[in-house]
N, C-alpha and C positions, 0 to 999 in steps of 0.2 A: 335716453342714453344710446339706444340703438340707432337713432337718427344721426347722432354725432359720429358713431362708428362708421356708418355708411358714408357720411360726408367726408370722413378721413380717407376713404377709397383705399382700403388695405391692399387691394390687388396691385397698386403702384409701388408698394414698399420694396419688393424684391429688386426692382429696377434701380431704386435709389441706393440699395445696399451693394450693388454690383461693383461700383467704382471703388468703394472703400475696401471691399474684399480683394479686388484686383491689386490696388496700390499697396495695401498693407502686407499682403503675402508675397508680392514680388520683393518688397523691402525685407521681409523675413528671410527669404532665400538669399538675397544679396548680403545681408548682415551675417548670416550663418557662414557663408563662404569667406567672409573677411574677419571672422572671429568676433563679431560684434554681438550686442544683445538686443532683443526684441521685447518691448514692454507691452504686456497684455492690457494694462490699464489705458494706454493710448488707444488701443483697438476698441475696447469697450466704450470709451467716451466718444470715439469717432462714429461708432454705430449709433449711439444715442443722438448725437448731433445731427447726423444725416436723416434719421427718422423724424426728428422734430422739424427739420427743414422741409421734408416731404409733406408732412401733415399740414404745416403752415401753408405750403404752396397749394395744397388741395383745398383747404378752407378759404384761402384768398381767391382761388379760381371760382369756387362756388359763390362767394360773395360778389366778386367782380362781374361775372357773367349774369348772376341773378339780378343785381341792381340795374344792369344795362339792358335787361330783357332778352339777352341772347339765349339763355336756357329755355325760356318760355316758347321759343320757336322750334325746339328740338322735341318733336313728337315722340320719338322713341326713347328719350332719355330724361325728359323734364321731371317725370315722377321720381327719379332717383337722385335728382339734385335738390339739396335741402332748401335753399332759399327760394328757388323758382317754384317748388311745390308747396311752399308755405309751412313746411314742417319745422323749419327754424327761421326766425325772423332775421331780416338784414342786420338789425342792431345787434342781435345775439351773435351772429356770425362775425360781425366787425369786432366785437369784444373778444371773440375767440382768436381772431387774427392778431389782435394786440397782445393777448396773453401768450400765444405761441411765439410771437416775435421776441418777447421778453425771455421766455424759457429757452428759446434757441440761443439768444445772446449769452445768457448765464452759462448754459452748457458749453458754448464755444469758448468762453473765458476759462472754464474749468479744464477743458481739453488742452488749450494752449498753455495753461499754467503747468500742467503735468509734462507736456512735450518740450517746452522751451525754457521755463524758469529754473534757475536764474542765469544760466550760462549763454542763452541765445536771445537776448532782449530785443535786438533789432528784428529778428524773425518773429518774435512774439507780437510786436506792434504791427508788423506787416500783415501777419495772419489775422489780427483783429480787424484790420481794414478789409481783408478778404472775406472774413465772416460777415461783416456788415453788408458787403456787396452781395453775398449769397442770400441774406435775409431780404434785402431790397429787390433782388431778382425774383425771389419766390413770390413776393407780393405784387411786383410790377407787371407780371404777365397779363393780368386782366384788370388790375385796380389802377385808378388814376385817370386823368384827362386823356393821356396818350399812352395807354398800355402797349407794351411792345408786341404782345401777342396779337393785337388788332392791326399791327403794322407789317405783319409778315416776318417778324424777326425772332419768333419763338424758336425756330430750328437752330439758329445761331447761338442763342443763349443757352439752350439745352445742351448743345455740343460743348460749349465752354464750361458750364458749371457741372453737368452730370458726367462729362467725359474728362476734360483736361484738369479742371480744378479738383474733382473728386479723386481721380487716380493719381495724378502727379502730386497733388496736395497731401494726400494720405501717405504716399511714399516719402515725401519730404519730412513729415512729422516724425517718422522713425529714423531715417538715415541722416537728416540734416544736410543733405546734398541733393543736387539735381543731376540726372543723367539723361542725355538726349533720347536714349532708346525707350525711356518710359513714355514718351509721346506716342509710341505705337500702340500699346494697350490702352492708353488714354483715348486715343482716336477711335479705337475699336469700340470701347464702351460708349463713347460719345455718339458714334454713328448708330449704334443700336438704340440709344435713347432718342435720337432723331427719328428713327424708324417707328418707334412707338408714337411719338407726337404726330408724325406725318399720317399714320394710320388713323389716329383720332381726328385729324383735320380732314382727311379724305372722307371719313364717315359722316362728318358734320358739314360737308362742303355746301350743301344747298341751304341749310339753316343759317350757316355763317354768311352766305351771300345775302340773305334777307335781312340779317341783323347788322351788316356792315363790318363784320369781323374779317379782315382781309388776310387770312392765313396764307402761308407760302403755298400750300396745296391749292387754295382758291386762285391765287395769282397765276400759277402755271397751268391750272386745269387738271381734271381728274386723270386723263390719260398720261400726261407728263409726270404727274405725281406718282402714278403707278410705276413708271420707269425709274423715277428717283428712288422709290421704295426698294426696287429690286437691287439697285446699286448699293443702297445702305445695308441691305441684308447679305450682299455678296462679299464685301470687302473685309469685315471684321476678323474672320478666321484667317484670312490671308495676312492681315497685319500681325496677328498673334504668331503665325508661322514665321514671318520675317523676324519678329522679336526673338523668338527661340533660335532661329538660325544665326542671328548676329551674336548671340551669346554662346555659340559653339556647340549647341546640342545636336545639330545634324551630323557633325563629325564624331560626336562622342558615342559611347555605348549605352547611354541612358535614353532609351527610346520611350520609356514610360512617360516622360515629360510631354509627349505628344498625345496623351490621352484626350486632350481637349478636341483633337481632330475627329473624334467619333461623332461630333456634332455636325459634320459635313452632311450627313444623311438627313437628319431632322431639319437642318437649314434648307436643304434642297426641296424637301417635301413641303415645307412651309411656304417657300417662294411660289411653288406651283399652285398651291391652294389659294394664295392671295391673288395671283394673276388670273385665276378662274372666276373671281368675283365680278359680278356685273352691277349689282346694286350697292351703293355706298353703305347702307345700313347693315349689310351682311359682313362688313369688316370688323364689327365690334368684338367677336370672339377672339380675333387674332391679337388684340391688344395685350391680353393676359399671356398668350403664348409667346409673343416676342419678349415680354418682360421676363418670363421664366427662362427662356433660352439665354438671355443676357446674364441672368443670375447663374445659370448652369455653366456658361462659358467662363465666368470669373472663378467659380468654385473649382472647376476642373483644372484651370490654369494654376490655381493655388495648390491643388493636390499634386499635380504633376511636378511642380517645382520643389515642393517641400516634404512630400511624404514618400517619394520613391527615390531613394539614394543609391 
């Protein structure tokens, strides 16, 4: 059981929860202002669905990289990847991917039933298609003949699904409407998710070169990937600030909503520490730190909007 827990890579879960928290609590704040209601059951099921998607993705990545031999070339990480180390067989991991695909789909149906049935049937069917796309994206990063992670498209897919789909989609589940300003926090979470993936790919840049995994970091080179990382870590708080400004908080007396801006200091410290790294393998500890910062950014935004009136 411990091998399965390790393969689930629990340290990635805060990152996956960030988009749901961001979208759901922006929706709660907006519904409160409009006299609407916020359904906690939607939130609970959305959390369950995103956790299943993340575990599915981690198992699929372990399986895909394992059978392709990519993990075997990662000297610093092979022992922690289940299929590459032989702790879990490829067949067992494949069955786990199938199982979590089914569980993810069932949980998605339950979520959409609570959110849309019976008054929003068109939205129900559209979001079923979106859920299937999420499941396929979770699997397709490393699995298949042409996995998009091996083509340098991982960053784009992470931005779309961890950022825009997660934040804007969860917002829509509650409000049944779309507002253009929700793209700002969606982009912020998406860029933080890209920052995590880019760090991962920078760390593995040499082993990926040997295995033919042409990640975006490998395509642009370590130095340019570092510049790209700094941009990704610089813009999210600015986007959140613009979102708050567009909603009138700069002119209002409610300054508590800007509590999220206390993260400017840890963001700056993190950027300096990452920039000082010379060896790719030394980037590994920062993966967890960026994930926790993303989660904290979402939580503080939610607190500022909803709990300081």
